[in-house]
C-alpha positions as CSV (number, residue, x, y, z in Angstrom):
1,M,1.3,169.1,78.1
2,A,-2.3,168.6,80.0
3,G,-4.1,169.6,76.5
4,T,-4.5,173.2,77.4
5,V,-2.0,173.1,73.9
6,L,-2.0,171.5,71.2
7,L,1.1,170.6,68.6
8,D,0.6,169.4,66.0
9,V,3.0,168.1,63.2
10,T,1.3,166.7,59.4
11,G,2.8,167.1,56.2
12,G,6.1,170.1,56.5
13,V,2.9,172.0,59.2
14,A,3.5,172.5,63.0
15,T,-0.2,174.1,63.6
16,L,0.0,175.2,68.2
17,T,-3.7,174.8,68.6
18,L,-4.6,177.4,72.0
19,N,-7.3,174.9,73.9
20,R,-9.0,175.8,76.1
21,P,-12.0,177.1,73.7
22,E,-15.2,177.3,76.7
23,A,-12.7,179.9,77.9
24,L,-12.2,182.0,75.0
25,N,-8.6,180.6,75.1
26,A,-8.1,182.5,78.0
27,L,-4.3,182.4,79.6
28,S,-4.4,180.0,82.2
29,V,-0.7,179.4,84.5
30,E,-1.1,176.1,82.4
31,M,-1.1,176.9,79.3
32,M,1.1,179.2,79.7
33,Q,3.6,176.2,80.8
34,D,2.2,173.9,78.5
35,L,3.3,176.7,75.7
36,S,6.6,176.5,76.4
37,V,7.4,173.1,76.8
38,A,5.1,173.5,72.8
39,T,7.6,175.7,71.4
40,R,10.8,174.1,72.6
41,E,10.0,171.3,71.4
42,L,9.3,173.3,67.8
43,S,13.4,174.3,68.5
44,V,14.6,170.7,68.5
45,R,12.2,169.4,65.5
46,K,13.0,169.5,62.0
47,D,10.1,167.7,60.2
48,F,8.4,170.9,59.5
49,A,8.2,174.1,57.1
50,V,5.3,176.7,58.6
51,V,4.1,177.3,62.0
52,V,0.6,178.1,62.0
53,I,-1.3,179.7,65.5
54,V,-5.0,179.1,66.1
55,G,-7.5,178.6,68.8
56,A,-9.5,176.2,68.9
57,G,-13.1,177.5,68.6
58,E,-14.3,180.7,68.0
59,H,-11.5,182.8,69.3
60,F,-8.5,184.1,69.3
61,M,-6.9,184.0,72.3
62,A,-9.2,186.4,75.5
63,G,-6.0,187.6,77.0
64,G,-5.4,186.3,80.8
65,D,-8.1,184.1,82.6
66,L,-8.2,186.2,85.5
67,K,-10.0,183.5,87.8
68,D,-6.6,181.9,87.2
69,F,-4.5,185.2,88.0
70,A,-7.4,185.8,91.7
71,R,-6.3,182.8,93.3
72,N,-2.7,185.0,94.3
73,L,-4.5,187.6,95.3
74,H,-4.0,186.5,98.6
75,L,-0.7,186.4,98.4
76,S,0.7,189.5,100.2
77,T,2.3,193.3,97.8
78,E,6.1,191.0,97.8
79,A,5.0,187.9,97.0
80,R,2.3,188.7,93.9
81,R,5.9,191.0,92.9
82,V,7.7,187.9,92.9
83,T,4.9,185.2,91.1
84,F,3.4,187.0,88.5
85,R,7.3,187.9,87.4
86,A,8.5,184.9,88.1
87,M,6.1,183.5,85.1
88,I,6.3,185.9,82.6
89,E,10.3,184.5,83.0
90,Q,9.1,181.5,82.9
91,Y,6.9,180.8,80.9
92,I,6.4,184.3,78.9
93,N,8.8,185.5,77.7
94,P,11.1,181.7,76.3
95,T,8.2,181.0,74.1
96,V,8.0,184.7,72.4
97,E,11.9,184.3,72.4
98,T,11.2,180.6,71.2
99,L,9.3,181.6,68.4
100,Q,11.1,184.5,67.3
101,G,14.2,182.1,67.1
102,L,12.6,179.8,64.4
103,D,13.5,179.4,61.0
104,Q,10.5,179.4,59.6
105,P,7.2,181.9,59.5
106,V,5.0,181.8,61.9
107,I,1.4,182.1,60.9
108,A,-1.3,183.7,63.3
109,K,-4.8,182.8,62.2
110,V,-7.4,185.1,64.8
111,R,-10.8,184.8,64.7
112,G,-12.9,186.4,67.4
113,A,-11.5,187.6,70.7
114,C,-7.2,188.6,70.5
115,A,-6.5,190.4,73.5
116,G,-3.5,190.9,75.8
117,F,-1.3,188.0,75.5
118,G,-3.4,187.1,72.6
119,L,-2.1,190.3,70.5
120,S,1.5,190.1,72.1
121,L,1.2,186.3,70.9
122,M,0.1,187.7,67.1
123,L,2.4,190.1,66.7
124,G,5.3,188.0,68.0
125,C,4.3,185.4,64.8
126,D,6.0,187.0,61.6
127,L,2.7,187.4,59.3
128,A,-1.0,187.6,60.7
129,V,-4.2,186.8,58.9
130,C,-7.9,187.9,60.5
131,A,-11.3,187.2,59.9
132,D,-13.5,191.3,59.2
133,T,-15.3,189.7,62.5
134,A,-11.9,189.4,64.5
135,V,-11.7,192.2,67.9
136,F,-8.4,193.4,69.0
137,T,-7.1,195.0,72.3
138,T,-4.2,195.4,74.8
139,A,-6.8,195.0,77.7
140,Y,-3.8,195.4,80.5
141,A,-4.5,198.2,81.0
142,S,-7.7,198.2,81.5
143,I,-6.7,195.6,85.0
144,G,-3.8,197.4,85.5
145,L,-0.2,196.1,84.2
146,S,1.9,197.0,82.0
147,G,2.5,194.6,79.1
148,D,3.8,190.8,78.6
149,G,5.0,188.6,75.5
150,G,6.5,191.5,74.1
151,A,3.7,193.9,73.6
152,S,6.4,197.7,74.5
153,Y,8.8,195.9,72.1
154,F,6.5,194.6,68.7
155,L,3.7,197.4,69.3
156,P,6.2,200.6,68.3
157,R,7.9,198.7,65.9
158,I,5.0,198.6,63.7
159,V,2.7,201.3,65.2
160,G,4.8,203.5,66.0
161,R,6.1,204.8,69.8
162,R,2.8,207.3,69.4
163,K,0.4,205.3,68.3
164,A,1.9,202.0,70.7
165,A,1.1,204.2,73.9
166,E,-2.3,205.1,72.9
167,L,-3.0,201.1,72.0
168,L,-1.1,200.1,75.5
169,L,-2.9,203.0,77.3
170,L,-6.1,203.4,76.6
171,A,-6.8,199.2,75.5
172,D,-9.9,200.5,73.3
173,R,-11.4,197.5,71.7
174,F,-11.0,198.1,67.8
175,D,-11.6,195.8,64.8
176,A,-10.6,193.9,62.2
177,A,-10.3,197.0,59.5
178,E,-8.2,199.0,62.0
179,A,-5.7,196.5,62.6
180,L,-5.0,195.9,59.2
181,R,-4.7,199.6,58.4
182,L,-2.4,199.6,61.1
183,G,0.2,197.5,59.9
184,L,-1.0,195.0,62.7
185,V,-2.4,192.2,60.6
186,T,-1.1,190.7,57.6
187,R,-4.4,190.1,56.0
188,S,-8.3,191.0,57.0
189,V,-10.4,188.5,55.3
190,P,-14.2,187.1,55.4
191,A,-14.8,184.3,58.1
192,S,-15.9,182.3,56.2
193,E,-12.6,182.7,53.7
194,L,-10.1,182.5,57.0
195,D,-8.8,178.9,56.8
196,A,-8.6,179.0,52.8
197,E,-7.0,182.0,53.5
198,T,-4.2,181.0,55.7
199,A,-4.2,177.9,54.1
200,K,-3.4,180.0,50.8
201,L,-0.2,181.3,52.8
202,V,1.2,178.1,54.7
203,A,0.9,176.4,51.2
204,R,3.1,179.7,49.4
205,L,6.2,179.6,52.6
206,Q,6.0,175.7,52.3
207,V,7.4,175.6,49.2
208,G,10.3,178.1,49.7
209,P,13.9,178.5,50.8
210,L,14.0,178.2,54.2
211,Q,17.6,179.0,54.7
212,T,16.7,182.4,53.1
213,Y,13.7,183.0,55.1
214,G,15.6,182.4,58.0
215,E,18.4,184.6,57.6
216,I,15.0,187.5,57.5
217,K,13.5,186.9,60.5
218,R,17.4,187.6,61.9
219,L,18.0,190.7,60.0
220,L,14.6,192.2,60.7
221,A,15.2,192.1,64.4
222,A,18.6,192.8,64.0
223,S,17.3,196.3,62.2
224,H,15.5,198.4,64.6
225,D,19.1,198.5,67.3
226,N,21.8,198.3,64.3
227,Q,23.5,201.3,63.4
228,I,23.4,201.6,59.2
229,E,26.9,200.1,59.0
230,S,26.2,197.2,61.5
231,Q,23.0,196.0,58.9
232,L,24.6,196.3,55.8
233,Q,27.5,193.9,57.1
234,S,24.9,191.5,58.4
235,E,23.4,191.9,55.2
236,A,26.1,191.0,53.5
237,E,26.8,188.3,55.7
238,A,23.6,186.6,55.7
239,F,24.0,187.0,51.8
240,G,26.4,185.3,51.3
241,R,25.3,182.7,53.2
242,C,21.9,181.7,50.9
243,G,24.5,182.3,48.2
244,G,26.7,179.3,49.2
245,T,22.8,177.5,49.5
246,S,21.4,175.7,47.0
247,D,18.4,176.6,47.4
248,F,20.2,180.4,45.5
249,A,21.2,177.6,42.9
250,E,17.8,176.3,41.7
251,G,16.6,179.8,42.0
252,V,18.5,181.0,39.6
253,T,18.4,178.3,37.2
254,A,15.0,177.4,37.5
255,F,14.9,182.0,36.8
256,L,16.9,180.9,33.7
257,E,15.3,178.4,32.5
258,K,11.7,179.9,32.7
259,R,10.3,177.5,35.4
260,K,8.8,177.4,39.2
261,P,11.9,176.3,41.8
262,V,11.7,173.8,43.7
263,F,13.2,175.1,47.2
264,K,14.9,171.8,49.2
265,G,15.4,174.3,52.0
266,Q,18.7,173.8,52.0
């Protein structure tokens, strides 16, 4: 990686830092590539229990880097179509799919601007904690784009189709209070408390039953496409797999012994 995305795994926590603070962490082609590499590395590592995605400096991600994109404007219409489609298919889609496929919970820690793919990336995380000063927008339509990174997938599932259409078509800005009201973020806290609040969530998840978290994530991801019979069957199969783990045995034993469980993530 060239440094536009930093991956640090320390103490069982994998931190992905979007590292272009001078550009408000705007998404360049280089950052797309680096994100794809970093998430692919996460998918094969086993030395972490939680992922935290954060922007360096005062912002999460202020959308795409338009100066970078403008370098393709000299191309013909057809060449631009091919170029931008390939960009999304090669880098953005694998990044989102890989994060979705992790057993480990993924937390977005958001301050400042969260726009365009930054918003999509946040929506694809399992939990999102934001500073009460954060500002959000889908942004895409304001520059003639339809969206990427799962925006059209996650938004309707979180806020409903009608509100998703409003957010994408109008691309208005909204604040942290509205993001919390809509369910786009898990928690909104004073900016000075963002680090501490995220650390609390990390600490709680870090000692949890990892395989169970993976099963929960897969069940939630499939629920909108399944009929009730299929979802019930998936729940039964996941329940059985969890029931066969040592973490389940520890959870039951700890409850009966009136103590906190000590999960091993197995």
